[in-house]
C-alpha positions in Angstrom: 16.6 148.4 -5.9 18.0 145.1 -6.9 20.9 143.4 -5.0 22.6 140.1 -4.3 22.4 139.4 -0.6 24.3 136.7 1.3 21.9 135.1 3.8 24.2 132.3 4.9 27.3 130.5 3.6 26.6 129.5 0.0 23.2 131.2 0.0 23.4 134.2 -2.3 20.0 135.5 -3.3 19.1 138.2 -5.9 16.0 140.3 -5.4 14.4 143.6 -4.4 15.5 145.4 -1.3 15.1 148.8 0.2 17.4 151.6 -1.0 20.1 152.4 1.7 19.2 155.1 4.2 21.8 157.8 4.3 23.1 159.6 7.4 25.1 162.8 7.7 28.3 162.7 5.7 27.2 159.8 3.5 26.1 159.6 -0.1 24.4 157.1 -2.4 26.5 155.7 -5.2 25.0 154.1 -8.3 27.2 151.1 -9.1 28.6 151.0 -12.6 31.3 148.4 -12.4 32.4 145.9 -9.7 35.3 143.5 -9.7 35.1 140.1 -8.0 38.0 139.8 -5.6 39.5 136.4 -5.0 38.6 137.0 -1.3 34.9 137.1 -2.3 34.9 133.4 -3.2 35.6 132.0 0.3 33.6 134.8 1.8 30.5 133.7 -0.2 31.0 130.0 -0.4 33.0 129.0 2.8 33.4 131.6 5.5 30.5 134.0 5.3 30.4 137.7 6.1 30.3 139.3 9.6 26.5 139.1 9.7 23.6 138.0 7.6 22.2 139.2 5.3 25.1 141.2 3.7 25.6 142.4 0.2 29.2 141.5 -0.9 31.4 143.5 -3.3 34.2 146.0 -2.4 36.0 146.7 -5.7 33.7 149.1 -7.5 33.1 152.5 -9.2 30.0 154.5 -9.9 28.2 157.8 -9.9 27.0 159.7 -6.9 23.2 160.0 -7.2 22.1 161.3 -3.8 23.6 163.0 -0.7 22.3 163.5 2.8 23.7 167.0 3.4 23.4 170.0 1.3 27.1 170.6 2.0 27.9 167.6 -0.1 25.7 168.4 -3.1 28.7 169.2 -5.2 29.3 165.4 -5.4 26.0 164.7 -7.2 26.6 163.4 -10.7 30.4 162.8 -10.2 32.0 159.6 -11.2 33.9 158.1 -8.3 36.1 155.2 -7.1 35.5 154.2 -3.5 38.0 153.2 -0.8 36.1 150.4 0.9 37.7 150.5 4.4 35.9 152.9 6.8 38.2 153.8 9.6 37.0 154.7 13.1 39.2 157.9 13.1 39.8 157.6 16.9 42.2 154.7 17.5 45.9 155.2 17.8 46.6 154.1 14.2 43.9 156.4 12.8 45.4 159.3 14.8 48.7 158.6 12.9 46.7 158.4 9.6 47.6 154.8 9.2 43.9 154.1 8.4 44.6 150.7 6.8 45.7 149.6 10.2 42.6 150.9 12.0 41.8 148.8 15.1 38.0 149.2 14.7 37.4 149.6 11.0 34.2 148.9 9.1 34.4 147.5 5.5 32.1 147.8 2.6 31.2 144.4 1.2 32.0 142.3 4.3 31.2 144.1 7.5 28.5 146.2 5.9 26.5 146.1 2.6 28.6 146.4 -0.6 28.5 146.8 -4.3 26.8 143.7 -5.7 23.8 146.0 -6.0 22.3 148.9 -7.9 23.3 151.3 -5.1 25.6 151.4 -2.1 25.9 153.9 0.7 29.4 155.4 1.1 30.9 158.1 3.4 32.0 161.2 1.5 35.5 160.8 2.9 35.9 157.5 1.0 35.1 159.0 -2.4 37.8 159.6 -5.0 36.6 161.7 -7.9 37.6 160.1 -11.2 39.2 162.0 -14.1 37.4 161.8 -17.5 40.2 159.7 -18.9 39.5 156.7 -16.7 36.7 154.2 -17.4 34.4 152.7 -14.8 36.0 149.3 -15.4 39.4 150.7 -14.8 38.2 152.6 -11.7 36.7 149.4 -10.3 40.3 148.0 -10.2 41.7 150.9 -8.2 41.5 148.9 -5.0 43.8 146.0 -6.0 46.1 148.4 -7.9 46.5 150.5 -4.8 47.1 147.4 -2.7 49.9 146.4 -5.1 51.4 149.9 -5.0 51.4 149.8 -1.2 53.4 146.5 -1.3 55.9 148.0 -3.7 56.4 150.9 -1.4 56.9 148.6 1.6 59.6 146.8 -0.4 61.3 150.2 -1.2 61.7 149.3 -4.9 63.5 152.0 -7.0 65.9 152.3 -9.9 68.7 150.7 -7.8 66.7 147.5 -7.5 68.2 144.9 -9.8 65.6 142.2 -9.8 62.0 141.7 -8.5 59.9 138.5 -8.6 56.2 138.4 -8.0 54.8 135.0 -7.2 51.2 134.8 -8.4 49.4 135.7 -11.6 46.3 137.3 -10.1 45.2 140.9 -10.5 47.3 142.2 -7.6 50.4 140.3 -8.6 50.2 141.6 -12.2 49.7 145.1 -10.9 52.6 144.8 -8.5 54.9 143.7 -11.5 53.9 146.9 -13.3 54.5 149.1 -10.3 57.9 147.5 -9.8 58.8 148.4 -13.4 57.3 151.8 -13.0 59.6 152.6 -10.0 62.7 151.5 -11.9 63.4 147.9 -11.1 65.7 146.6 -13.9 64.4 143.0 -14.2 60.8 142.1 -13.2 59.2 138.7 -13.6 55.9 137.1 -12.6 56.0 133.5 -11.6 53.0 131.3 -12.3 52.1 127.7 -12.2 51.5 127.1 -15.9 51.5 128.7 -19.3 47.9 129.9 -19.1 48.8 133.5 -18.1 51.9 134.0 -20.2 50.3 136.0 -23.0 48.5 138.3 -20.6 51.6 139.0 -18.5 53.8 139.6 -21.4 51.3 142.1 -22.9 51.9 144.3 -19.9 55.3 145.3 -21.3 58.9 144.2 -20.5 57.8 141.8 -17.8 59.1 138.3 -17.9 56.8 135.3 -17.2 58.3 132.2 -15.6 56.8 128.9 -14.5 60.0 127.9 -12.7 63.3 129.5 -11.8 66.6 128.9 -10.1 67.4 132.6 -10.1 67.7 134.6 -6.9 66.0 138.0 -6.6 66.6 141.2 -4.7 62.9 141.5 -3.8 60.4 138.7 -3.9 56.7 139.5 -3.4 54.4 136.6 -2.5 50.9 137.3 -3.9 49.2 133.9 -3.5 48.8 133.1 0.3 49.8 129.5 0.3 52.5 127.5 2.1 54.2 126.6 -1.2 54.3 130.2 -2.4 55.7 131.5 0.9 58.3 128.8 0.8 59.2 129.5 -2.8 59.5 133.3 -2.0 62.0 132.5 0.8 64.0 130.1 -1.4 64.5 132.5 -4.3 65.3 135.6 -2.3 68.9 136.8 -2.4 70.7 136.7 1.0 70.3 139.9 2.9 67.4 141.1 0.8 63.6 141.2 1.2 60.5 139.0 1.0 57.1 140.8 1.0 54.1 138.8 2.1 51.0 140.1 0.4 48.8 137.2 -0.4 45.7 136.5 1.7 46.3 133.2 3.4 44.0 130.4 2.1 44.7 128.4 5.3 47.3 128.3 8.1 50.8 129.1 6.9 53.3 126.7 8.4 57.0 126.9 7.7 59.1 123.7 7.9 62.4 123.8 9.8 64.5 124.0 6.6 62.6 127.0 5.3 62.7 128.8 8.6 66.5 128.3 8.7 66.8 129.9 5.3 65.2 133.1 6.7 67.8 133.1 9.5 70.8 132.2 7.5 70.0 134.4 4.6 69.2 137.2 7.1 66.1 138.1 5.1 63.9 141.1 5.7 60.4 139.6 5.9 57.8 142.4 5.4 54.1 142.2 5.8 51.7 144.4 3.9 47.9 144.7 3.9 45.5 147.0 2.1 46.6 150.4 1.0 47.1 154.0 2.2 44.2 156.3 1.6 43.6 159.9 2.7 40.7 161.9 1.1 42.6 165.2 0.8 46.2 164.1 0.4 48.2 162.2 -2.1 47.8 158.5 -1.4 48.2 155.1 -2.9 44.7 155.6 -4.4 45.3 159.0 -6.0 48.6 157.7 -7.4 47.0 154.6 -8.8 44.2 156.7 -10.4 46.7 159.1 -12.0 49.0 156.4 -13.5 46.0 154.3 -14.8 44.6 157.4 -16.5 48.0 158.2 -18.0 48.3 154.6 -19.3 51.4 153.9 -17.2 49.7 151.1 -15.3 47.6 148.9 -17.6 44.5 147.3 -16.1 42.2 146.6 -19.0 44.3 143.7 -20.3 43.8 142.1 -16.9 40.1 141.8 -17.3 39.7 138.3 -18.6 36.0 138.0 -18.1 33.2 140.6 -18.4 29.7 139.9 -17.2 26.4 141.7 -16.8 24.9 142.0 -13.3 22.4 139.2 -13.9 25.2 136.8 -14.8 27.0 137.3 -11.4 26.3 133.8 -10.2 27.9 132.3 -13.3 30.9 134.5 -12.7 31.3 133.4 -9.1 31.0 129.7 -10.2 33.7 130.2 -12.8 36.1 131.5 -10.1 35.0 128.9 -7.5 35.4 126.0 -9.8 38.4 127.4 -11.9 36.7 126.2 -15.0 38.7 128.7 -17.1 41.9 130.6 -16.4 41.1 134.1 -15.2 42.6 137.2 -13.8 40.0 139.9 -13.1 36.4 139.0 -13.5 34.4 142.2 -13.9 30.6 142.8 -13.5 28.8 145.7 -15.2 25.9 147.5 -13.5 23.5 150.2 -14.7 25.2 150.5 -18.1 23.5 150.4 -21.4 
């Protein structure tokens, strides 16, 4: 099969490799669509994966082509989304079904081979069967949409929430804005750095786009991961209300004394969130995300700003690395006519 393997930092090579060898409880998924996560850029160009070579890519969908066990043959031919975190199932958090907080997790696309390839090996437990109403491109965005939903639940947003601000115009930030509106927040806005994303954000429906604000909000969700964004989130939060930190940090986050005092004097609730809740046989962030995307209540296709074929992946990565154009979700198509 063909795949992009990362052999070292900034050394991504495309070529022929052996098809993954399955073990009991695992299946082979033919990749149909894979999104490039913002975390893939530093992973490929700056920090590397946990070992080399590794195939990156963790936001994907596809079709089950092969299974190890006859007990899993019912999956063959099914269209699936894939929860990329593989929990150990034995640590204390796993015993509580807090799989996203597993102490010894594996992860498709960083700790083990991922979806920048024709095929990827996946545990059956991580498969989410897709309804016919959802496209492969939409399903490849289940991971960020579920992450956004997880953050909204942590913030306890509901129809009594007057105002919500999301700092950041990336895929997860835009999804979080839609979830906030879905759960009943009366005023929802996305805060960006310039006008480039206004049309996209406003196309999502009844969500305001701001490049600056003096307004204070009941809930502020930080979806960037920078010092300036964290400081802004603290500054624009109403006293006694909540700040949710969701953005992956681009470097050390350092609060100055004045900002730290604001947390204390405003008596803010500062909430951390990471990843999403998934359980194969129960309602989860993933099953909810899949349902609402398929019903059209959460719109993800307008967030795909760039669509590439698999052989154009290097160009897609460079676009994101160099920021040569404004983008939200950059999507790669695999094994599609």
